[in-house]
TORTOR-827722 format. One line per field, with one value per residue (C-alpha): x, y, z. Coordinates in nm, 2 decimals, decimal comma. Layout:
BEGIN
X <- X_...
Y <- Y_...
Z <- Z_...
***
This chain:
BEGIN
X <- 6,88_6,59_6,56_6,91_6,89_6,54_6,47_6,15_6,04_6,00_5,68_5,52_5,64_5,50_5,16_5,15_5,23_4,97_4,70_4,80_4,77_4,43_4,30_4,42_4,25_3,92_3,95_4,03_3,72_3,50_3,63_3,58_3,21_3,16_3,32_3,10_2,79_2,90_2,96_2,61_2,45_2,66_2,55_2,19_2,24_2,42_2,22_2,16_2,33_2,65_2,80_2,63_2,28_2,33_2,43_2,12_1,90_2,05_2,01_1,65_1,58_1,74_1,53_1,22_1,32_1,35_1,00_0,86_1,02_0,86_0,52_0,55_0,61_0,32_0,10_0,21_0,11_-0,23_-0,30_-0,21_-0,44_-0,73_-0,68_-0,68_-1,01_-1,17_-1,13_-1,41_-1,65_-1,93_-1,79_-2,03_-2,40_-2,71_-3,07_-3,35_-3,72_-3,97_-4,33_-4,33_-4,69_-4,90_-5,18_-4,96_-4,83_-4,57_-4,27_-4,31_-4,07_-3,70_-3,38_-3,06_-2,73_-2,42_-2,08_-1,73_-1,41_-1,42_-1,79_-1,90_-2,21_-2,59_-2,90_-3,19_-3,52_-3,81_-4,13_-4,44_-4,78_-5,15_-5,14_-4,82_-4,45_-4,18_-3,80_-3,57_-3,19_-2,96_-2,59_-2,35_-2,01_-1,76_-2,03_-2,26_-2,57_-2,63_-3,01_-3,16_-3,21_-3,51_-3,48_-3,48_-3,23_-2,99_-3,03_-2,95_-2,65_-2,51_-2,56_-2,36_-2,08_-2,06_-2,05_-1,71_-1,57_-1,62
Y <- -2,79_-2,79_-3,15_-3,21_-3,01_-3,10_-3,42_-3,29_-3,33_-3,00_-3,11_-3,13_-2,78_-2,64_-2,81_-2,69_-2,33_-2,35_-2,47_-2,19_-1,93_-2,08_-2,06_-1,70_-1,61_-1,76_-1,56_-1,24_-1,30_-1,35_-1,03_-0,84_-0,95_-0,85_-0,51_-0,46_-0,53_-0,29_-0,02_-0,07_-0,04_0,27_0,43_0,36_0,52_0,82_0,86_1,23_1,32_1,49_1,50_1,83_1,72_1,39_1,58_1,80_1,50_1,34_1,66_1,70_1,34_1,39_1,70_1,51_1,25_1,52_1,65_1,30_1,25_1,58_1,48_1,14_1,31_1,54_1,24_1,07_1,37_1,39_1,02_1,05_1,36_1,17_0,87_1,09_1,26_0,92_0,81_1,06_0,96_0,71_0,37_0,13_0,12_-0,08_-0,05_-0,22_-0,21_-0,30_-0,25_0,02_-0,04_-0,36_-0,21_-0,13_-0,39_-0,39_-0,29_0,08_0,21_0,22_0,25_0,38_0,34_0,53_0,49_0,60_0,40_0,46_0,36_0,72_0,83_0,84_0,62_0,77_0,61_0,68_0,57_0,55_0,51_0,58_0,92_1,04_0,98_1,08_1,09_1,04_1,08_0,93_1,00_0,71_0,77_0,49_0,24_0,35_0,57_0,81_0,77_0,42_0,23_0,03_-0,34_-0,27_0,01_-0,22_-0,48_-0,23_-0,10_-0,46_-0,52_-0,21_-0,33_-0,65_-0,47_-0,45_-0,10_0,07
Z <- -3,18_-2,94_-3,00_-2,90_-2,57_-2,45_-2,63_-2,78_-3,14_-3,32_-3,48_-3,13_-3,05_-3,37_-3,31_-2,95_-3,06_-3,34_-3,09_-2,85_-3,13_-3,23_-2,86_-2,84_-3,17_-3,04_-2,71_-2,90_-3,12_-2,82_-2,66_-2,98_-2,99_-2,63_-2,68_-2,99_-2,79_-2,52_-2,78_-2,92_-2,57_-2,51_-2,84_-2,75_-2,41_-2,54_-2,86_-2,91_-2,59_-2,50_-2,16_-2,07_-2,17_-1,99_-1,68_-1,71_-1,74_-1,43_-1,23_-1,34_-1,24_-0,90_-0,84_-0,93_-0,67_-0,41_-0,50_-0,48_-0,14_-0,02_-0,16_0,01_0,35_0,29_0,20_0,52_0,73_0,55_0,61_0,98_1,01_0,84_1,07_1,38_1,26_1,18_1,55_1,64_1,36_1,40_1,31_1,48_1,40_1,47_1,37_1,55_1,46_1,73_1,85_2,11_2,21_2,23_2,02_1,72_1,48_1,21_1,41_1,33_1,61_1,54_1,74_1,58_1,76_1,64_1,82_1,75_1,81_2,19_2,21_2,25_2,06_2,06_2,07_1,88_1,96_1,72_1,90_1,69_1,85_1,78_1,94_1,77_1,71_1,95_1,93_2,22_2,21_2,47_2,49_2,52_2,69_2,70_2,62_2,90_2,93_3,21_3,15_3,20_2,88_2,77_2,69_2,31_2,35_2,54_2,27_2,00_2,19_2,24_1,87_1,79_2,02_1,82_1,48_1,32_1,28_0,94
***
C-alpha cells in the first residue's frame, strides 16, 4: 500500500526504521552509562551524609572562610605596622678601619655608620692611639652632620649611602 502511494519499496522502509532503532538504542546506552557515572559520583559525594549533615558541613566551612578572612585582615594590619616601624630602624651600614695617628699601624681605629631609610642615624668613631682609646658619636640628619666630619668619616658616610637597604 505504501509502495503504491509513495513509490517506495517496503524493504527500504524497514531497513531505515531498523537503522533508526539501532541508533536510538546506541544513544540510550550512552546516556545510561553517563547517568550511571553521575550516580557513582553522587554516591561518593553523599556517602554517609544526609541533607542535614551536608548543610552543617557547608555552614561550618563558610564560618571557617569568615575566620580566615578576618585573620587575613589582621595579618595585613600587622604587616603594615611592621613596615612602618622598619622605616625608623637602621638599614644602611658601613664599617671603615683606618689609622688615626701616623705612629700607629695596623688600622686599629674604626668608624661605624648606621642610617635609617631617610638617612638619619649616627657615626661612631672609635679612635685608638698610643695614649688611649676614644669614642666619638656624631648625629646624621637627612644625610648631613651638624658637626664637621673628618675625611675618613665622610668616606664611611658615602659608603653607607651607596649600600643597599636591608
